[in-house]
N, C-alpha and C positions, 0 to 999 in steps of 0.2 A: 524418596529419589535421593541419595546422600550425598553425589556432585564428588568430582575428580580435584581431587591439589591444581590450583595453580603451579605453574611453573615459573612463578616470580613468586611465591609463598604469600599471593593475596589474597588466600580465600580460598573456597572451593570450587569449581567451574558446573556448567552442567553438563551432566552423563554424554557420552556418544548412544547414538541410534540409526539404527538400518533407516536409509531411507524404507516406503513403503509402495504396492503393486496393488493402493488399494484403485489405481485414477489411470485410463488412458494412456497413455503418451499422444499428441496431433502433433500434426503437420513435417516438414521437409527439416528443422532450422538443427537437428542435435548435428548429424553430419557438416551442416558449417561451420558450427560454431568449435568445430575440432579444430577451429584454427585460433581458437579463444586463448592467446597463450597462460590466463590463468590455470587453461587444464593443463593438468604433471601429463610430459611426455609431449607434447603438441610445438611446433615452431612458431606459432603464426603471426602475423605480423597488425595493425591495428589498424593501420591503411587498406590492406586484403584482408581482416575482418569486413567490415564496412564494405566492398563491394559484394563481398557473398550475399552479405545480409543484405542490400538491398535487393539485389537478384532473392532472394528464395524467397522474401518479402512475404509476394504476391501468389507466392504458398499457401503461408501459411495463413493469411491473411482467406480465400478459398477455402480453409480445413476449417476454419472459424464458420464463417457466415454456413458450408454445409451440413452445419454440425447440433445447427439447431437454432432456436429460442428461447430464455427464459422465461418463465411467465412470468416475473413481477418483476420490476426493479425503482426502487423511491430511495431517495437521500433525506438525510435526516444530518442538518449543522450544528455542530460540535461546540466547539469556544472560534471567536477572533481575537487576535494576540501577534505580540511584536519579533520579529525574528530579521537578524540582521542584516542588509539591500546589500553588499560584499558577498552573502553566503545564495542570496536568493534569486540574485540577477550577477552573477557572476561575472564583473568585471570591463560588464556593459551600461549600467546606468548612470548617469550625470549629475541625478538629482544629490546634494549634500547630506540630503537627512540619513543619518547613520544605521535607522532601522524602517522597514516596511510594512504593511500587517495582514497575516494571512488569514482565511476563516477555515477551523479544519471539518472537513465531513466525512460520514459516513455511508457506505450503502448497505442499503438490505436487499440481498438477491435472489428468488426463489427459481427452483424448476421444481417438473415430478418426472420421478427416477422410477422405471420398470420396476415393482417386486410381482415375486412369483405367489401367487394366487390359491386358495382351493374351495370351493361350493359347490354342494351338489355332487359328491362324488366326482369334478374332474375340474380339471387345469382353467383356470380363468383371468384373464389378463387386469393388472392392478396394477397401478401407479401409487404414490408416497411422495409428499412433496417435501422438499430439500431446501433448507433455511442457510443460506449464508450469507455472516455482516464483514463485510473489508473496510479495515483500517478502524475498528470501533473503540477510541482512543477512549482510554479514562483520565477527560481532564479535568472529575472535579476534582482527581486531585495532583496538585502539582507537582513534574515531573523533576525528577532528584537524579537527573543525571548529569556533572561536572558540569559540563558547560550550560545546562539552565541552574544551574546554581550560584555559575561565576556570572553567568549576565542578571541576576536580580541582584544579587551583589552589592554586584557598580549599580547599578539601577535608580537614580536620587528621586523615584514617582514609584511609590509603593503597586505592587505586583494586581491591585487589585483596579485598580483605572484604568492599570494597561491592556487586562482580557478583559475581553465585554461574552459572558456564558450566553448559548446560543439555546443546547441543548443538552439532556442526557441519553447514553443507550439506552437505557430499560425506562428514561418519558418518551423515550422517539417509540420502542417495544412496544410498549404501553397505546399510545396509540395507535398505533398496526394491530392491537388485537393482540400481539401473538407474547407467550408464553415463555416466557426469557429458555425455559426447557425444553422449544422446539426447535431452536438455533441446533441445527448440526452442527456449520464450520465457521472457525471466524479464522481468518488469512487480513496479515498486513502484507505489503508490499518492502519492508526488511523490516528488523527487531533494531536497527536503531531509536533511541528515546522509549521505547515499548516496556512496558511491567503491565503485563497479563491476570497478575496473578489475583488480581478482586472479577475479573472474568472469568479462569479457570479454576480456582483456589488454590491449595495446598496441599500440600503431606504430610509439615507440619507448620507446628504455629509462624506465624506470624505478625509481634507483638510491633513491627511500626503500622501493622493496618487496625491494629484492634483487636488482634486473636492471638494472647501472649500462649496461651495453656492450652490450647487444642490447632489445631487444621484450621484455613482458611475458608469456611464456606463461600463456589465461586458465587458469581450471578447464572452463567449458565452451567447449569450442568451436566449439560450433555455435549458438547460443542468439545471438539477436535480443532487444535490448532495446525493449522494447513503452514506450510513453510520450508523455504529450501534449503537440502540439505547443507548447502554451499556457507547457508548464513546461520548454517546453529554450528556449523565448524568453527570459521570464524568465530563467532561468538563464545567456543571454550576457550580461543588463543587470539586475542584482540592485538596488534600493533598498536603500536604510544599514541597512531594518528586516527586511531578506532575508536582510545580510549574515553577520550572526551563525550561520547555520543551513544554510549553503550550502560546499560546496568543489569550486566549478565548474574549476579547473584540472586537479579530476582527470577529470572528461571531454574535457581537450580533444585527447587522444590515442588516441581512441576510433578503432572502425573505420566510419568515416555507412555503410558497407553491411550494418552489421549492429545498426540505430537507424530502429528502425519508428515513425514520428510520427504519432498516430491526433488525431480529431474527431472531437466528438459523443459517443455511446454507440454503442461495436462489440461484433461479438459475433466473439469469441476459434474458439470452437467450441459445441456445442449444447451449451446451457445454462450458457454462458459470457461475462460480458457486464462490459465495463469501460464502465462508468458513468462520465458527467462531472462533476464532484462540485467545482466551484472553490471556495473558499471556504478548507479551512487554507493552501493554497497559491494560485494564481492557476491553477494548470493540474492539480488535484488527480483521483485520480480513485479508482471504487471497483471490487471486485468485487465483481461479485452471481456464482452457484453456484445454479444450480436442481437440488439436489441429493434424494436419498427422505426424507428427514427434512423437505421444505421449502426454500422462499430463502435462501440469507443472504446478506452483505454485509459488504466488511471495507476496516474502512479506521483509518489514526488519525486521523479528526475527534474519536473520544470514546476514553475511555479503559478506558472500560468496562460492561459491558452498561446498570447505571443511567444513566450518562451520556444512555439516549436516553429514559431513564423515571425520572426525581430523584422524582418523589413515593411510588414501587416503592421512593424508598432509606434505609435503614437507618445510610447517614453521616452524621452530624452535619452539620446545615449543607444536606445538598440537598435536602433535600424544602423545609424552610424559605424558601430560597434560589427554587428553584419558585414559591410558592405566594404571596411576597414580590412577585417581577418578573415574576411571567407566564411563565417559560419553559418551554419544554416539553422541555429539551435541556441541558444542562453544556459547553459545550466545553471541548472541547484546547487555550487558547490561549496555546502560545506567538506564533504570527505577531497583529497584532490586529490586521492594516489591511484583514481582509476580512472583520471575524465575520459581519457580516449574510449575504456567502455564502454563509460556513462554518453561520451558525445553517438557515440554506437547506438545505443539503446533507445535515447530521444528518437536519431533518423528511423529507429525500428520501426516504434511506435505511432509514427509518424506517417508509415506506409503503412501499417495497416487500419489505421483510423479513417470514418470516413470524412469529409467537408462541411460544416455549419452550413447551411444552404443563404444565411444572410452575412454573412459575411468571410475572409477568404484563412480561417483559422482551423486548422482540424478537430476532429471532437477527441482531443487530449484531457482527459481531464480529474487535475489536481487533487491528490489528497487534504492538500492544503494550498488556495484559492489565495491570488492575489487579491485582494480586499484596500480599498481606498479609504487612507484618513487621515485628516486635516493635519496630522502629526508628519506624516511624511510628505510629502510637495512636490507636486513630480512625478508621482512614483502609483498613481491611480494608472490601474489598469485598461487598457484601449477596447476591450472585447473579457466578460466575463460568462462563462461556463453555468458555473452560480445551484447544475442540479443535473443530476440524471433520470430520464423516467420513464418508465417502457412498462404495456402490460397490466397486471393484478397482482396485488401480492397483500395477502390473505393473512389470516391467525384463526386460533379458536376463539381466542375471549373477544368478544364485546365487540361481534360484527363488525373488527375490524376494516380501516378500506387501506389506502394508495396512500389517502391522503394524512403526512406527518408534520405534527402539533411543534 
């Protein structure tokens, strides 16, 4: 995979890839998204798009529920780390603390998929288990995005005292008894700050990752990266507002046969749906899961449960912000270029998700969730989801169970 010369002369870009038809579209939202001003040739406005999304969301939710349920969902904590308050609780929090703390987590999702099988001369029903890792960040190795480097360089406290490791991708798979070769899909809500080379491997040497003379072997030898076609296209030609958050050079030496680009809302498996949710980035997606507890939706659009219900928040400033500015959500606003879309995406997520039984918060599960810290006074979350657990996750190795160490 040789890449394409960047228009600014800044090095090779990831190559163009055609969208896949591997996954079936689901729900009524594609027609609604004709109002999206980011789609070529459409004149829509954000207010009209929001109204249309709110009207169509119940039908999409019904389609997600009707598609079935995954056989298992389990959560694995990865790392707790600082993040600028002004980004995470966009203009709303009144705390003087410049940083809040987030805990990044991955989800392991499994479902059964029918396959054709033959036995004793006639066809018989059979299934195979599919395994998806949602947001399995390579947090064992610091991000080299410009913004991460800048924050580390400006901090007077060593990084090791700010970040708290909670687990690793391979460690969680090992605890579940899942062979890394069993993982079929890897997906992220967007590709900001991501470097997936350790997950998927490379087609060329990667000297910065300890493979100076040969291609890097990935942790997940059979996994396909699933991402939106718009996110991939954005990665190939970034706007200056987006440049600090991406590492496009890390995607140029991936095997294109192991990248599946999707458009619109698609069903990966029963009760496992990638929902198009542009806003945090132009190609953001959310993961919707129809579980035993109800529908969950996961993304980076908001950093806390109360970001989706700020009037119920006890964090100083959030309720006042929502009332004074007539806002229904609080954005994770590190990238402001699509703020209106971002708002609409969070309203869509809230409309799809069930509500927690013991608190007035939707089951919107942040990829990185607000976490209390003594270094962030006044920024402790009112309510924390902590995990998504449903059914049983199984692996071939060592009799693994759904418990994650």
